PAROKE-219856 format. One record per residue: x, y, z of N, C-alpha, C in turn. Coordinates in steps of 0.2 Angstrom, whole numbers, plus 2048, in hexadecimal, padded with zeros to 3 digits. Layout:
# residues N
XYZXYZXYZ/...
***
This chain:
# residues 272
8047FA800800801800804807801/80380A7FB8078127FB805816802/80B81880480C81B80B808822809/80582580C80182A80C80482F812/80583681080883B816803840816/80384281C7FD84881F80284D821/80585281D80885782280585D824/80285D82C7FE85F830802867831/7FE86D8327FE8728337FD87683B/80287683E8008778477FF87F847/80288384380288B8437FE88F83F/7F888C83D7F388E8387ED89283B/7EC8938407E58948447E389A840/7E78A083E7E58A48387E38A4832/7E389D8317E489D8297DD89C827/7DA89F8217D389B81D7D489681F/7CC89281E7C988C81D7CC887824/7CD88A8287CD88782F7C788382F/7C887C8347C28788347C387683C/7C687A8407C68788497C187884A/7C287284F7BA8718557B586E84D/7B786E8487B086B8457B1863845/7AC85F8467AC8598457A785883E/7AC85483A7AB8518327AA849832/7A484982F7A584082D7A3841827/7A883C8247AA83C81E7A983681B/7A38358177A382C8137A882A80F/7A982380E7AE8218097B682480A/7B88268107BE82B8107C2826813/7C48208117C981D8117CE81C80B/7CD81F8067D081F8007CE8237FA/7D18257F67CF8297F17CC82E7F4/7C88327EF7C78397F07C583B7FA/7C18357FB7BE8368017C6838808/7CB8338067CF83580A7D283D809/7D383D8027D78438007D284A804/7CD8488057C884E8097CA84C810/7CA8468127CB84481A7D184A81B/7D78468177DE84B8197DD852818/7DC8538147DA85B8137D585E81A/7D185C81B7CE85F8227D185E827/7D58588287DA85782F7E085C82E/7E285C8287E786382A7E486982B/7DD86B82B7DA86F82C7D5871833/7D786B8357D686C83D7CF868841/7CB8658397C686183C7C885A83F/7C28598437C28538487BE84D843/7C084983F7BE84583A7BC83F83D/7B583C8397B283683B7B5832833/7B982D8327B982A82D7B482482C/7AF8258277AB81F8267AC81B81F/7AC8178207AE81281A7AC80981B/7AA8088167A88018157AC7FC81A/7B27FE8157B97F98197BA7FB81E/7BA7F88237BB7F882A7C47F982B/7C77F58297CD7F68297D17FB826/7CE7FC8207D18038197CF80B81F/7C980A8237C880F8277CE81082B/7CE80A82F7D380B8357DB80F831/7DB80B82E7E380D82A7E381482A/7DD8178267DD81F8247DC82082A/7DA8208307D98248357E0824838/7E381D8397E981D83C7EF821839/7EF8238327F282782E7F382F831/7EB8308307E98358317EB838839/7EB83383E7ED8358447F4835846/7F8832843800832843802837840/7FD83983B80184183A7FD84783D/7FC8468427F98498477F184D847/7EE84A8437E684B8427E3847847/7DD84A8477D784584C7D3841847/7D183C8477CE8368427CC831847/7C382E8467C38288487BF825842/7C281E8447BF81A83E7B8818840/7B58178397AE8148397AC810835/7A98098367A98058307A0805830/79E80782A798807829794807820/78F80282078B801818788807817/78780D81578381481477D80F811/77D80A80D77580A80B77180780F/77380581676F80381B76E807820/76780A82076680F82576680E829/76480882D76580683476C806837/76F80483477680483677A80C835/77880F82F77981883077781C836/77081983876F81E83C77181D844/77281684477781584B77C81884A/78081884578881B845788822847/78382584478282B84578183084B/77C82B84F77A82C85678182B859/78582785A78B82585E78F82B85C/78F82D85679283285679083985A/78983A85678683F859786841863/78783A86678783986C78E83C870/79283E86A79A84186D79A84986B/79384B86879385186679285385F/79185985E78C85A85879185A851/78D85784B79085684678F85E841/79685F83F79686783B795865836/79A85F83379A85D82C79885882A/79685682379485082079785081A/79B84B81879E84B81179C84480F/79784380A79483F80879983B801/79E8398027A28377FC7A18317FB/79E82B80079F8247FE7998227F6/79D81D7F279981D7EC79C8177E8/7988147E579B8107E079A8117D8/79E80E7D479E80F7CE79A80A7CA/79980B7C37958077C079680A7B9/7968067B47998047AD7948017AA/78F8027A578B8027A07858057A0/78280479A77B807795777804799/77180779776A80579A7677FD798/76B7FB7917697F479076D7EF794/7747F17967777ED79A7787ED7A2/7747F27A37727F37AB76D7EF7AD/76F7EA7B276A7E37B27647E87B9/7617E57BC75D7E87C17637E87C8/7647E37CA7697E27CE76F7E97CF/7727E87CA7767EF7C87737F77CA/76E7F67C776A7FD7CA7697FF7D0/7667F87D37647FA7DA76B7FA7DE/7717F77DB7767F67E077A7FF7DF/7798017DB77C8087D977880D7DD/77280A7DD76D8117DF76B8117E8/76D80A7EA76E8097F177480C7F3/77A80D7F077E80F7F377E8167F4/77E8197EC7808217E97798267EB/7748237EC76F8277EC76B8247F3/7688207F676881E7FA76E820802/77281F80077881F80577A826806/77982B80277A830802772833806/76C833804766832809767830810/76B82B81176A82981676E82C81C/77582F81977883381E77683981F/77283E81977084381C76B842821/76683E82076083B82376283B82A/76783782D76C83683276D83D837/77083F83077384783477084B835/76B84B830768854830766856839/76185083D761854843766857848/76A85384777185484B77485B84A/77285C84377586484077186A842/76986784176586C84376786F84B/76886884F76886985576D86C858/77386C855779870856779877852/77487984E77488084E776882846/77887A84277987B83A77F87683A/781878833785873830787873828/78A86E82678C87081F78C86881D/78886781778786081378A86180D/78F85E80979285C806790856803/78E8567FC78E84F7F879184E7F1/7958477F17998477EB7938457E4/7948487E078F8477DA7948457D4/7938477CF7998477C979584B7C2/79A84C7BE79884E7B77948497B3/7918447B578E83E7B37888417B6/7868447B877F8477BB77C84C7B8/77F8517B277C8547AE7808547A7/78484E7A578884D7A078784779C/78484679678284179578B83B793/78C83879979283379878F82C794/79382A79079282378D79381D793/78E81979378F81579878F81579E/78C81A7A078D81A7A878381C7A9/77E8177A77778197A87778197AE/7798137B37778137BA77B8187BE/77F8197BD78581C7C17828267C0/7818277B977F82D7B877782F7BC/77382A7BC76D82A7BE76F82B7C6/7728297C977582A7D07778307D2/77B8337CD77D8387CF77883F7CF/77483E7C97708427C876B8437CE/76A83C7D176583F7D87688417DE/76F8437DD7758427E377284D7E2/77284D7DB7748547DB76A8577DD/7658547DB75F8567DC75F8577E4/7618517E77608507EE7658587F3/7698597EF76D85E7F47698657F1/7688667EC76386B7EB75C86D7EF/75A8677F17528647F57558677FD/7598647FE75D86480875F86C807/76186F80376587680275E879803/75A87880075387D80275087C808/74E87680974B87480F74E876815/75687781675887881D75C87F81E/75B88381875E88A81975D88D821/75688C82375388E82A75888C82F/75A88682E75E884833767883832/76888982F76E88B82D77288582A/76F87F82877287B82477587C81D/77C87B81B77B87C81377D87580F/77B87680B77B86D80777E870801/78486F7FD78686F7F67878697F5/78A8687EE78D8607EB7948637E6/79885D7E679D85E7E179C85A7DB/79F85A7D479E8577D07A48587CC/7A78527CD7AE8517CA7AC84E7C4/7B384F7C17B384B7B97B88457BA/7BA8437B57C083D7B87C583F7BC/7C483E7C37CA83D7C67CE8367C9/7D68377C97DB8327C87DA82E7CF/7D68297D07D78257D67D881E7D5/7D981A7D97D98147DA7D580E7D4/7CF8127D57CB80E7D07CB80F7C9/7CF8147C67D18177BF7D680F7BE/7DC8117C47E280B7C27DD8057C1/7D98037C67D87FB7C57D27FB7C0/7CF8017BB7CA7FE7B67CE7FF7B0/7D48017B07D88007AB7DC7FA7AA/7DD7F87B17E17F17B27DE7EA7AF/7D57EB7B17D37E87B07CE7E87A8/7CE7EE7A57CA7EE79F7CF7EF798/7D77F179C7DD7F37967E27EF798/7E27E97987EA7E679B7EF7E6797/7F57E97997FA7EA7957FB7F2791/7F47F47917F37FC78E7F17FF792/7F27FE79A7F280379F7F380B79C/7F980C79B7FD81179B7F9815795/7F981278E7F581578B7EE81878B/7EB81278D7E381578F7E381C795/7E881B7997E882179E7E882879B/7EE8277967F082D7917E883178E/7E782C78B7DF82C7877D982F78A/7D982C7927D482E7977D5836799/7DC8367997DE83E79C7DB841797/7DF8407917DD84678C7D784778B/7D284478C7CB84378C7C9849790/7CD84C7957CB8537987CC857795/7C885D7927CC86578F7D2865791/7D48657997DA86879B7DF86479C/7DF85E79A7E38587977E685379C/7E28537A27E384D7A67DF84D7AA/7DF8487B07DA8467B57DB84A7BA/7D684B7BE7D58507C57D884B7C9/7DB8507CF7DE84B7D47DB84B7DB/7DB8487DE7D58477E47D684D7E9/7DC84F7EA7DE8547EE7DB85B7EC/7DA85B7E47D78617E27CF8617E3/7CC8597E37C685B7E57C685E7ED/7C98597F07C985C7F87CB8637F9/7CE8667F57CF86D7F77C88707F6/7C586F7F17BF8727EF7BA86F7F7/7BB8697F77B58687FD7B786B803/7BD86B8057BD87180B7BC87880B/7BC87B8047B98838057B3881806/7AF87D8027A887B8037A487980A/7AA87880D7A78778167A987B818/7AE8808177B088581B7AD88981D/7AC88F8217A98948247A989981E/7B189A81A7B089F8167AA89D810/7A78978107A389580A79C89580E/79B89B81379589B81578E89D813/78F8A080B78B8A480778A89F800/78C89980278B8947FD78788E7FE/77F88D7FC77D8877FC77A8857F8/77787F7F577387F7EF77887E7E9/77D87D7EA78087D7E47858777E1/7848757DC78786F7D878E8727D5/7948707D779A8747D779D86F7D3/79D8707CB7A486C7C67AC86B7C9/7AE8687CA7B68687C87B98637C3/7B88657BC7B88607B67BF8647B3/7C28647B37C88697AE7C486B7A7/7BF86D7A97BC8707A27B786C7A0/7B68677A17B186179E7AA86479B/7A88667A07A186979F7A186F799/7A48737997A487A7977A887B78E/7AE8757907B287678C7B2871787/7B086B7897B08647877AF864780/7B18627797B08627727B386876F/
***
């Protein structure tokens, strides 16, 4: 496993985008974009709840952050199981208010309408849509009781652009955007902000695994092709998504709610 470092700063109290004293629950936080967000939030002083389906991976991620001087507690949870999610959030809330929820957990799916089975559709929906619903549902009361909070959902350019072979995945991310708008509107009076981020292709372990599985021996070639498909000429980096997440969850973004933020290397407006 590649060693990951987390250089924490101890002399940045006056710096912008600080999260000191904030409890942040991040789902799917043991790897990829979720882990990058956890790193960035830890650097800025947040107390993290590292939620992941893989218990061992959650423990490793939390240990790495703690060893670097951050505060992180590992939590194992299947976000598609509402009973389990509600129990988890109750345990966290017993220790104090939840200030930030980042719904990052999700699963991919490759396929068009006719190659998407009923089981495929249900599986994608249960994690990518119901998982986001479950976590927001479980967090909203403690945020209301605590005087407000921030919810950030991970959507995708697939929510609003027609991507080939992404039928079920696009459906799920479109639902995430719609839920974001609805929650933002309904909880304005409770000082709860809700936004979402829509990345284009980001270089994570999933991309590498996809290339190994589908293009054995041609990984480097296909990586270049996929990178060149972004108008900016490369894939995004998890840390770049994390930087946007930090801004949107910070007090500096206090006037921003009900917005879907693309981070796509120009894909949506400059493609073609």
